[in-house]
N, C-alpha and C positions, 0 to 999 in steps of 0.2 A: 475466412481470410480472403481479402480482395485479391483477385488474380492480376490486378494492374500493378502490383508492387513487385519489382524484381528484387533479386538478392542485393544488388547495388543500392536500390532505393531503401530497402530495409536497413542496410548497414548505415546509410546516411542518416536515416531517421533515428537509429539507435545512438549515433554520435551526438545528434542534436539533443536527444533526451538526456543523455549522460551529462552534457553541458548544462542543461536546464536544471537537473536535480543537484548539480554541483554548485549552482549559483545560489545566492542568498545563504541561508544556513538552516537546512531542513531540521537539523537536530533540535532547534529551539521549538519547532512545532511538534516534532516527533516525540519528544520526551513527555509532552502532556498526554499522549495517547497510551501511556504504559499500561493502564488498566485493561485495555483491549487485549494486549498480549497475555496478561494474567488470565483473563476470562477464557481466551482461546485455548491455553494450555489445560485449563480445567475441562473445557468441552471435549478436547481431544483425549483427555484422561491420560496424559503422559506419565510414564513410570520411571523411577530412578534407575539409571543404568542404560536407558534407551539412547541410541544414536539418533540425534535430531538435527535436521537441516533447516535453516531459516533462509528462505529465498527472497531476494530483494529486501534484505533485512534493514536497510537504513541504519539508524543508530542503535538498533538491537533490541527493540521492545520484546518481541517474542523470544528472541535468543536468551535474554536475561531471565525472562519468566521461566523458560525451560531449564536453564542452568540452576535457578533457585530450587527447582524440583528434582535436582540430582541427575539430570541428563547430561550426556556428553554432546556438546552443541557446536556445530559449525555454522557460522553466519557468513552469507555471501551477498555481495552487492557489486554493481559496476562503478560505484563511487567510493574510492579508497578513503576519502576524508570522512565519510559517514561511518565506515567500518572502524576507523581510528577512534571515533567518538564511542562506538560500542565497546571497544577494548578498554578505553578509559573508564567507562561506567562499570564494566566487569571487574577491573582492577580495584576500583573504589569499594565495591561490594564484596571483594574477595572471592569472585566466581571464576571458574575456568571457562574460557571461551576461545575457540579457534576461529579466525577470520580468513576469508579468501576472496579476492576479487574474481568475480565470475559473472557470465551472462546467463540470465535465467532461461534463455532459449537454447543454451548449450552447456549444461551443467557438467563440470569436470569430475564426475564421480561414476563409479561402476554401477551396474544395474543392482537394484535391491540392496543398496548400501545403508539405508536408513529405516528406522522404525517409525519415524514420523517426519513429515515435511510440512513446514509452516510458512505462512506469509501474511503479514498484516498491512493492508493498503499498499502493497508493493508489486506483486506479480501482475496485478490487474492492469498495470500501465505498460506491459510489454506490447510491442507492435504486432506480434504474431501469436495470438492467444492459443491456437491449436498446438503450436510447437512448445510453448511454455508449459501447457497442461500435460502434454505427452512426456516432457522431461521430468516433471514432478512425479508422474505415475511411474516412470522408468526407474528412478532412483529410490522409490519407496518399496519396501519388501512386500511380498504377498501377505495380506492380512494386516498390513500397516495402515497408518492413517495420514491423511493430508488435511491440515487445518488452515482455513482462510478467513480473513476479515476483509470484506469488500464494500465500499460505499455503494448505495443504491441510487438509481437515477432520480427518484422522487424525494430523496432526503436532502438535507441542507447542503452537504458538500456536492451532491449531484446538481442541485440548482445553482450552486456557486460556479461549477464548471460550465454550465450552460451559459451563464452570463459572461464568463471570461471568453468562451468560444464564440459568442456573438460579437465580441470586440476584436478578437484576434483568432482567425480561423485555424483549426487544428490541421495537421498534415493530411493532404488528400489521400484517400484510400486506406487510411488506418482506422480500424474499428474503434468505437468508443470504449474506453476502459470501463465505463459505467455498465456495459453489458455484463461484466462479471458480477454485478450486483443484482442480477435477475436469475430466478430459479431455472427458467427454460435454458438460458445460455450455459449455466453450470452443468446441467444434465447433458447438454450437447458435448461439452468439453470432457466430462468425466464419467458419464453414465454408462458408457459401453465397457468400462473397465472396473467399475467400483459402485458401491452404494453411496448415494449422496443424501446427506441430511442437512437441512437448512433451517436456521432460526433467525428471526428478525430481532435485532438489538438496537439500542440507541446509545450513542456517546454524547455527553454534554460538553460542548465547548463553553468555557467560562472566561469572560473578559470583563474589564471595567465598564466598557461601553462598546457600541458599534464602531466608533472611531478607533478604539484600542484594538478591536478585532481586525479591522481593515489595515491599520498601520503595521500590525504584527505580521500579517500574511504578506503584505506588500514588501516588507523588508526582508523576510526570511523564507517564504515558501517559493521554491524555484519556479513553478509554472506561473505564479503571480508576478514574480520579479521579471521574468522574460516578457510576459504580456505587457506589463507596465512600461518597460523599456521600448517596446515596439510601437506604442501609441503616442500620438501628438497630445498637446495640452487638452484639447476638447475631449479626446478619447479617454484620457486619464480621468478627467472630471466626471465623465459619464460612468466609467467603471466604478469609481469610488462611490458615486451617488447610488448606483443600482445595488452594489454589494452591501452598503450600509443599510439601505432600505430592506434588503433581504434579511439581514441580521436583526434589525429592529422588528420586522414583521414576525420573525420566528422566536423572538425572545419570550421566555416563559417566566421571567423574573420581573416583579413589579417594584422592586426596591431601589432601582437606579443602576444596578449592574446588568450584565448580559449573561444569560444562560440559554444556550441554543442547542436543543436536541438534534442530533444528526443520525439518521437511520443507516445501519449497515447490516449486511448479511454475515452471520457467523456460520461457517460451513465446515462440516466434518465429512470427509470422503474416506470410506474404508475400501481399500483395494481388495479385489477378489483374490482368493487363494489360488 
């Protein structure tokens, strides 16, 4: 964690992040990633009756996956509108789900409250990674498991963020969220308290075309919405051109549609007894 960031700076950054993720409608993107939550619950090997916490849950992919497996699930996020979508999805599927607005860096739960703590493409965006990791470890019981899905720097989403960052600079002093997609950083964050197992996975984004991909993200994905709004016309044209070229270059489908694999790390951290 950079020493240049004061508590006041961190709080200001969190407020901007909260506004960013509340813009657009992340649930439109998030719902397509449901399979990642299902796979993560299988990797963590959750058991019916477990107390499970989903941190930075968004619209609840990992939460719903755990609830489908008979767990008692609490979903937390700092964007209430996303938690409302998670509750709607749970109600539609007849699943029990508790939601609570909470900061991933200050979880409002007692020590060792949960058998498993999950996060899919969520906690990686916290501005203070050490604090967020420490909180996940704290609320996980000894012998319990922490399951993460984190985009890698070299994967499609990692490259997308690099292009966006070249057009609109990220906050100074905040470590890259993509560091959570590297094994060395994960072992720094968790290795002193737990056993860390990492597997490389791919999620396939599926769109009708590169233009369809770009238009969807530009309309609904908070970081892209904010970047777009911050750019002038030339900057917007450049961002669109570069991201569409990235998508076209990564497309593995030859039949006219777009199928883009994006690498992520599937992480299972087992807390020491």
